C-alpha positions as CSV (number, residue, x, y, z in Angstrom):
1,M,-0.9,49.6,-107.6
2,V,-2.6,50.3,-110.6
3,D,-5.1,47.7,-111.8
4,Q,-3.9,47.1,-115.8
5,A,-7.1,45.2,-116.2
6,S,-9.1,48.2,-115.6
7,L,-7.3,50.8,-117.6
8,P,-8.9,52.0,-120.7
9,S,-7.1,50.9,-123.9
10,T,-5.1,53.3,-125.8
11,P,-6.4,54.1,-129.6
12,L,-3.6,53.6,-132.1
13,R,-2.7,56.7,-134.4
14,K,-5.5,58.6,-133.3
15,G,-4.1,62.2,-134.0
16,E,-7.4,63.8,-133.8
17,I,-8.2,63.1,-130.4
18,P,-8.4,66.4,-128.3
19,L,-5.7,67.1,-125.7
20,R,-8.5,67.2,-122.9
21,E,-9.0,63.6,-123.7
22,L,-5.5,62.7,-124.0
23,I,-4.9,64.0,-120.6
24,D,-7.6,62.1,-119.3
25,L,-6.3,58.7,-120.7
26,Y,-3.0,59.6,-119.4
27,M,-3.9,60.2,-115.7
28,A,-5.8,57.0,-116.3
29,H,-2.5,55.2,-116.6
30,Y,-0.7,57.6,-114.4
31,A,1.3,55.6,-111.6
32,G,3.6,58.2,-110.4
33,R,3.8,60.1,-107.1
34,D,3.6,63.6,-108.2
35,P,0.4,65.2,-106.3
36,S,0.5,68.4,-108.3
37,R,0.5,66.2,-111.8
38,L,-3.2,66.6,-111.9
39,Q,-3.6,70.3,-111.3
40,R,-0.9,71.3,-113.6
41,L,-2.6,69.2,-116.6
42,S,-5.8,70.5,-115.5
43,W,-4.6,73.8,-116.1
44,W,-3.5,72.5,-119.5
45,Q,-6.9,71.4,-120.1
46,G,-8.5,74.6,-119.7
47,Q,-5.8,76.6,-121.8
48,I,-5.8,74.0,-125.1
49,G,-7.7,71.3,-124.3
50,S,-10.0,71.6,-127.3
51,V,-6.7,71.3,-129.8
52,N,-6.3,68.1,-131.5
53,L,-2.8,66.0,-131.0
54,Q,-2.4,66.4,-134.3
55,D,-2.6,70.2,-134.5
56,L,-0.9,70.7,-131.4
57,A,2.2,73.2,-132.0
58,D,4.9,74.4,-130.1
59,D,3.3,78.0,-130.7
60,H,0.0,76.7,-128.6
61,V,2.4,75.7,-125.8
62,F,4.6,78.7,-125.8
63,A,1.5,81.1,-125.8
64,A,0.1,79.4,-122.9
65,L,3.4,79.4,-120.8
66,E,3.7,83.0,-121.4
67,S,0.3,83.7,-119.9
68,L,1.0,81.6,-117.1
69,A,3.9,83.7,-116.5
70,I,2.1,87.0,-115.9
71,Q,-0.1,85.1,-113.3
72,R,0.4,85.6,-109.9
73,G,1.0,82.1,-108.1
74,R,-1.6,80.2,-105.7
75,F,-1.4,78.1,-102.7
76,F,-3.6,75.6,-101.2
77,A,-5.6,77.0,-98.5
78,G,-7.8,74.1,-97.4
79,K,-11.5,72.8,-98.6
80,D,-14.6,74.2,-98.6
81,A,-17.7,72.5,-97.0
82,D,-18.1,70.8,-100.0
83,D,-14.6,69.1,-100.0
84,N,-13.4,71.1,-102.9
85,P,-10.0,72.7,-102.6
86,I,-9.4,76.3,-102.0
87,Y,-6.7,78.3,-103.6
88,R,-5.5,81.8,-103.0
89,A,-3.3,83.9,-104.9
90,R,0.4,85.0,-103.8
91,R,1.8,88.4,-104.0
92,R,4.5,87.5,-106.5
93,P,4.2,85.9,-110.0
94,I,4.5,82.3,-110.7
95,A,8.3,81.5,-110.1
96,P,10.3,80.3,-113.3
97,A,10.6,76.8,-111.7
98,T,6.8,76.6,-111.6
99,I,6.5,77.3,-115.0
100,N,9.1,74.5,-116.1
101,R,7.1,72.2,-114.3
102,Y,3.9,72.9,-115.9
103,S,6.1,72.7,-119.1
104,A,7.3,69.3,-118.1
105,S,4.0,67.9,-117.1
106,L,2.7,68.7,-120.7
107,A,6.1,67.2,-122.4
108,A,5.5,63.8,-120.3
109,V,1.8,63.4,-121.8
110,I,3.1,63.9,-125.4
111,T,6.1,61.7,-124.7
112,W,3.5,58.9,-123.6
113,A,1.4,59.2,-126.5
114,V,4.2,58.7,-129.1
115,K,5.7,55.8,-126.9
116,K,2.2,54.5,-126.9
117,R,1.7,54.8,-130.6
118,I,-1.2,57.4,-130.2
119,A,0.6,60.1,-132.1
120,P,0.5,60.2,-135.6
121,K,3.9,58.7,-137.0
122,G,6.6,61.2,-138.0
123,Y,4.8,63.2,-135.2
124,V,6.9,66.5,-133.9
125,H,6.9,66.8,-130.3
126,P,5.7,70.5,-129.6
127,C,7.6,71.0,-126.5
128,R,10.9,70.1,-127.7
129,S,11.5,73.6,-128.8
130,I,10.2,75.2,-125.6
131,E,13.1,76.8,-123.6
132,R,13.4,76.3,-119.9
133,K,13.1,79.1,-117.9
134,P,16.4,80.3,-115.8
135,E,15.6,78.9,-112.5
136,N,18.6,80.8,-110.5
137,N,18.9,77.9,-107.9
138,E,22.3,79.2,-106.8
139,K,20.2,82.2,-104.7
140,T,18.5,79.5,-102.7
141,R,16.6,81.0,-99.6
142,F,17.5,79.4,-96.3
143,L,17.0,80.2,-92.7
144,S,20.1,82.2,-90.4
145,D,20.5,80.6,-87.2
146,E,18.6,83.5,-85.5
147,E,15.6,83.2,-87.9
148,R,15.1,79.4,-87.1
149,D,15.2,79.9,-83.5
150,R,12.6,82.6,-83.9
151,L,10.6,80.6,-86.1
152,L,10.5,77.5,-83.8
153,L,9.6,79.9,-80.8
154,A,6.5,81.3,-82.8
155,C,5.4,77.8,-83.7
156,K,5.6,76.7,-80.1
157,A,3.2,79.5,-79.3
158,S,0.7,78.6,-82.3
159,K,-2.8,77.4,-81.5
160,W,-2.4,74.4,-83.4
161,P,0.3,72.5,-81.2
162,L,1.2,70.5,-84.2
163,L,2.6,73.1,-85.8
164,Y,6.2,73.0,-83.7
165,P,6.8,69.3,-84.2
166,L,6.3,69.5,-88.0
167,V,8.3,72.5,-88.7
168,L,11.1,70.8,-86.5
169,M,10.8,67.7,-88.4
170,A,11.0,69.5,-91.7
171,L,14.3,71.3,-90.5
172,T,16.0,68.1,-89.1
173,T,15.1,65.8,-91.8
174,G,14.8,68.1,-95.2
175,A,11.7,65.9,-95.8
176,R,9.1,67.4,-98.4
177,K,5.8,69.2,-97.4
178,G,4.0,65.9,-98.8
179,E,6.2,63.4,-97.2
180,L,5.4,64.9,-93.8
181,I,1.8,65.5,-94.0
182,G,1.5,62.1,-95.4
183,L,2.8,60.3,-92.6
184,R,0.5,57.9,-90.5
185,W,1.4,56.9,-86.8
186,R,2.6,53.4,-87.8
187,D,4.9,55.2,-90.2
188,I,6.5,56.7,-86.8
189,D,8.8,54.6,-84.5
190,L,9.7,56.8,-81.3
191,V,11.6,54.2,-79.8
192,R,14.1,54.1,-82.5
193,G,13.8,57.5,-83.6
194,E,12.7,57.1,-87.0
195,A,9.8,57.8,-89.3
196,T,9.6,55.9,-92.8
197,V,8.1,57.2,-95.7
198,G,7.0,54.4,-98.0
199,R,7.4,56.1,-101.3
200,T,8.8,59.5,-101.9
201,K,8.2,62.0,-104.7
202,N,10.9,59.9,-106.9
203,G,9.2,56.7,-105.7
204,D,11.8,55.4,-103.5
205,P,11.4,54.4,-100.0
206,R,13.0,56.5,-97.3
207,V,14.0,56.5,-93.6
208,L,13.8,59.9,-91.9
209,P,16.0,60.1,-88.5
210,L,13.9,61.8,-85.8
211,V,16.1,64.1,-83.1
212,P,15.4,63.6,-79.6
213,A,13.3,67.0,-79.4
214,V,11.3,66.0,-82.2
215,V,10.5,62.3,-80.6
216,E,9.7,64.3,-77.3
217,S,7.3,66.7,-79.0
218,L,5.2,63.9,-80.7
219,G,5.0,61.9,-77.5
220,G,2.0,63.4,-76.5
221,F,0.0,63.1,-79.3
222,H,0.2,59.4,-80.6
223,G,-3.0,58.0,-82.1
224,A,-4.2,55.0,-84.1
225,D,-1.6,53.3,-86.6
226,S,-3.8,54.1,-89.5
227,A,-4.3,57.8,-88.4
228,L,-2.7,60.7,-90.1
229,V,0.0,62.2,-87.6
230,F,-1.0,65.8,-88.9
231,A,-4.6,65.2,-89.3
232,S,-7.3,67.7,-90.0
233,R,-9.3,68.1,-86.5
234,R,-12.7,68.6,-89.2
235,T,-11.6,66.1,-91.3
236,P,-9.3,63.3,-89.7
237,S,-8.9,61.6,-93.1
238,Q,-7.4,64.7,-94.7
239,P,-4.1,66.4,-93.5
240,Y,-4.6,69.5,-91.4
241,S,-4.2,72.8,-93.7
242,F,-2.0,74.7,-91.6
243,G,-1.0,77.3,-94.4
244,V,-2.6,80.1,-92.3
245,R,-0.8,78.7,-89.1
246,F,2.6,78.7,-90.7
247,D,2.5,82.3,-92.2
248,K,1.0,83.8,-88.8
249,A,4.3,82.1,-87.4
250,L,6.6,83.6,-89.8
251,A,4.9,87.0,-89.1
252,E,5.3,86.7,-85.6
253,A,9.1,85.7,-86.3
254,R,9.6,88.8,-88.3
255,I,10.7,86.4,-91.3
256,R,10.1,87.2,-94.9
257,G,10.5,85.5,-98.3
258,V,10.0,82.4,-96.8
259,T,7.7,79.1,-97.9
260,F,7.5,75.7,-96.2
261,H,10.0,74.6,-98.8
262,T,12.7,76.9,-97.2
263,L,12.8,74.3,-94.5
264,R,14.2,71.6,-96.7
265,H,16.9,74.3,-98.0
266,S,17.6,75.4,-94.3
267,C,18.2,71.8,-93.3
268,A,20.8,71.0,-96.4
269,S,22.5,74.4,-95.2
270,M,22.9,73.7,-91.7
271,L,24.5,70.2,-92.6
272,A,26.7,71.6,-95.3
273,K,28.1,74.2,-93.1
274,S,28.7,71.7,-90.4
275,G,30.8,69.9,-92.5
276,A,28.4,67.1,-94.0
277,T,29.6,66.1,-97.4
278,L,27.3,66.7,-100.4
279,I,26.5,62.6,-101.0
280,E,25.5,62.7,-97.1
281,I,23.4,65.5,-97.6
282,S,22.0,64.1,-101.2
283,E,21.0,60.9,-99.3
284,L,19.2,62.5,-96.7
285,L,17.1,65.0,-99.1
286,G,16.3,61.6,-101.2
287,H,18.2,63.3,-104.1
288,R,18.7,61.0,-107.1
289,Q,21.2,63.1,-108.9
290,L,24.1,65.0,-106.8
291,Q,23.5,67.7,-109.5
292,M,20.5,68.7,-107.2
293,T,22.6,69.0,-103.9
294,K,25.5,71.2,-105.7
295,R,23.4,74.4,-104.6
296,Y,24.6,73.7,-101.3
297,S,28.3,73.4,-101.9
298,H,29.1,77.1,-101.3
299,L,28.3,76.7,-97.9
300,A,30.9,74.2,-97.0
301,T,33.7,76.3,-98.0
302,G,34.8,76.8,-94.4
303,H,35.0,73.2,-93.9
304,K,36.7,72.5,-96.7
305,V,39.5,75.2,-95.8
306,A,39.7,73.6,-92.2
307,M,39.8,70.1,-93.8
308,V,42.5,70.9,-96.0
309,N,44.8,72.7,-93.6
310,R,44.5,69.8,-90.8
311,I,45.5,67.6,-93.6
312,L,47.9,69.1,-95.6
313,G,48.8,72.2,-94.0
314,K,52.2,71.2,-92.9
315,V,53.1,70.5,-96.5
316,R,56.3,73.0,-97.7
């Protein structure tokens, strides 16, 4: 909960405020749960942070996004000895969906400035004319049954013993990476087979069902209630940086084109192919809009055919 009394006041109609300062002011008031918001806005500060709000045009935004599109993506690879984050470059360019999120993060700042009367009267929002990149969500990658089994075997053999329960939880709950690595032992009820995510990315509380294999795999690791389930060995107050371990397991399982988020898609695909409705899948994944879940609808074709034949097959 943000202490409103301690927040800096918002200036009225201050169009000459540099974007860098406006972002700092926005983040001071930000009460959302998106952990990537600060990183993306810090990038904007480095790109066009010196431009005043009143001078910020769609050309500035467009040029910055075009430069971002030709850069290689990065991933978090832990922290250095001074507790600073380490990022490593990926082989492929930044995905269109990521570029859209960078654009949306800046748009949120400008919209906030307009609502708080910081922007000049009649201010033209510079992000309104920026077109979204096509994301091609219909080509969502998910694991086949054989890939899933090979990956779980490789995770069992990992030197980090918690990789297997972490990956198994992702596959069977559809939870996001941030939701899983943020779990503490007080959130886990092994008797009931449940894990409680206090506030998700969407700000909603959610209960994750834990299958028996997950309960069994976690049973020997229980720690203090306040301790992170997937804690770093060196810095227990921080989640374990498992990227290298996960990538190694993928390599040993001979799986390509997969990220940790693929496990969330794989969970949804297994449910869809087994007859779960889109509403049921949406509730498990924590989607606020059913449109987000429709990317899996084509996987339920076999179930739909069987249902229609069972119920209506005798109609002549």
